[in-house]
C-alpha positions as CSV (number, residue, x, y, z in Angstrom):
1,M,229.4,21.0,-25.9
2,D,225.3,22.2,-26.4
3,E,224.6,18.3,-25.9
4,E,226.1,18.6,-22.2
5,F,224.6,22.0,-21.7
6,R,221.3,20.1,-22.6
7,K,222.1,17.3,-19.7
8,L,223.0,19.5,-17.0
9,N,219.7,21.8,-18.1
10,A,217.6,18.4,-17.6
11,A,219.5,17.5,-14.5
12,E,217.7,17.8,-11.0
13,L,219.5,20.0,-8.7
14,P,220.7,18.1,-5.3
15,S,218.5,18.8,-2.4
16,T,221.6,20.1,-0.4
17,L,222.0,22.6,-2.9
18,A,218.3,23.8,-3.3
19,A,218.4,24.1,0.6
20,L,221.5,26.2,0.7
21,D,219.7,29.3,0.7
22,D,217.3,29.1,3.5
23,R,220.3,27.7,5.5
24,V,222.2,31.0,4.5
25,L,219.1,33.1,5.2
26,A,218.7,31.2,8.7
27,A,222.0,31.9,9.7
28,L,221.9,35.7,8.6
29,A,218.9,35.9,10.8
30,V,220.9,34.7,13.6
31,R,223.6,36.6,13.2
32,K,221.4,39.8,13.3
33,S,219.7,38.8,16.2
34,E,222.7,38.1,18.5
35,A,224.7,41.6,17.1
36,S,221.4,43.5,18.6
37,A,221.5,41.6,21.8
38,T,224.8,42.2,22.1
39,R,224.7,45.9,21.7
40,R,221.9,45.8,24.4
41,M,224.2,44.1,26.3
42,M,226.9,46.4,26.2
43,A,224.7,49.4,26.9
44,V,223.4,47.9,30.0
45,A,227.3,47.2,31.0
46,A,228.0,50.7,30.4
47,F,224.8,52.1,31.9
48,F,226.0,49.7,35.3
49,S,229.6,51.2,35.2
50,L,228.8,54.7,34.9
51,S,226.2,54.4,37.7
52,G,228.6,52.9,39.7
53,G,231.5,55.0,39.5
54,M,228.8,57.9,40.2
55,V,227.5,56.4,43.5
56,A,231.1,55.7,44.3
57,G,232.4,58.9,43.7
58,S,229.7,60.8,45.9
59,A,228.7,58.4,48.5
60,L,232.3,57.2,49.2
61,M,233.9,60.9,49.3
62,P,236.1,62.1,52.2
63,S,235.8,65.1,53.7
64,A,237.6,68.2,52.5
65,V,240.5,69.2,54.7
66,A,242.8,72.3,54.1
67,A,246.1,71.8,53.1
68,S,249.1,73.1,54.9
69,P,251.7,74.9,53.8
70,L,255.0,72.5,53.3
71,T,257.5,74.7,54.7
72,P,256.1,76.9,57.2
73,L,259.3,78.6,58.2
74,I,259.9,80.3,54.7
75,S,257.9,83.0,53.6
76,A,258.8,82.5,50.2
77,S,259.4,79.4,47.6
78,P,262.9,78.3,47.2
79,L,261.8,78.0,43.7
80,A,260.5,81.2,42.9
81,P,262.5,83.8,41.1
82,S,261.3,86.8,42.7
83,S,259.1,87.2,46.3
84,L,256.6,89.1,44.5
85,L,255.5,85.5,43.1
86,D,254.8,84.6,46.9
87,A,251.4,83.3,46.6
88,R,250.9,84.1,50.7
């Protein structure tokens, strides 16, 4: 068994195995840059979405109109248990 370990120790590493570390580190660097770009794009999308909602909510708002009572002929609401609870 010791002889086999000496042979393995003397053998040279394949070139693909030697370059494995570089490929893994390069892939990690690409993934890290893609993740930061995705976060930036999400922040920009959220900003445009919120600002667009604010503009649409303030610029396209209809004028306020007072609501008329639903039943002007009845003094108290028929669902109220007492006329003291009448809102008028």
